[in-house]
Residue, then its C-alpha position, 0 to 999 in steps of 0.5 A: q500500500r502507498q502512504p498517501d500525502r494526507g496519511l488517510i489509510t485506515k490504520r490496523e487498530v482502527r480497522a480491527l475495531t471498525l470491522a468488529r462494529l460492523q458485526l459481519r457474518a460469513d454471508s454479509i453484503v457490505w458497502d465500502i464507501g470511500a474505499g481508499s486503498g481497499a484496506l478495510g473492504l478487502e479485510a471485510a471480504r475475507l471475513c465475509h467469504q460467502g458474502f460480497v463487498h461492493a466498494i466505491e472510490k473517487n480517486p483513480e490512484d487509490v482505485a488502482i492500488a485497491r485493485e492491485n491489492r485485491h489481485r495480490l490477495a486473490i480476493t474474488n468477492y470484492r468489486l470496486i468502481q471508480a466514481r463519486a458516491p452516491q453515484g452507482l449505489a442505487e444499483w447495488p444490492d441492499p447491504d447488511a453493513v455499510f462502512i463510510g471511510g470517505s464521503g467526498g462532501q456527500l456525508v448527509a446524503l450517504i448516511q440517509l441512503a445507508l440507513s434507508r437501505l440497511p435492515a433493522e439489524g444492519w450497521l453503518v460504521m463511519n470513521f472520522v478524524t475531524f470534529e466537523n465531520l463527526h458533528l455533522a454525522m451525529t447531527t444527521l443521525k439525531t435528525l433521522q432518529a437512528r441509534w448510535d454511539v461513538t468510540q474514540i481510539q488512539a493507538a501508539r506504536s513502538q519505534p526505535l530510539l537509540a538503543g531502545h524503543r519509544l511509543v509514537p502516537e497515531n492520530p485519534v479516530w472517532i468510530l461512529a456506529a449507527t443502526p436504523v432502529d432503536r435496539h440494544d447493543t449485542 
């Protein structure tokens, strides 16, 4: 994977928690919106070996990397289109889980679409690094009367320092998980 200039590849610790919040099954249909290099969607495809991941990404360089990663990992239950969401999503089958990693300025419309297409037991999970997008998502979910919660995660990784090691922190990420109906967490 490349390291984009803006450092937007979903870090492994965040991917692990995000995948857990999606509550995937072996046969889940997953939407990966703002797929980037495909890191999260390709891991979801491995977990949903009887299901399928539909992914969309607007950046042509990221699309090329995601396709290369898909080929390298020999994942066959993953389809990626290059477009700006929500373009093309109307043709996708209804999802069991939706991940929004990037919205291209269409966050409100994407949240509305995801919640309208998810089943009652489905989950929408979004990762945010800015206060503004987190606030916009929470406000939208309140308006739609969805049940939601936020988890903030910040990991630190070891890095050599002279003869020892030190911890270098990653940027914090908010993981917002929502479901279209009011129900208890499982």
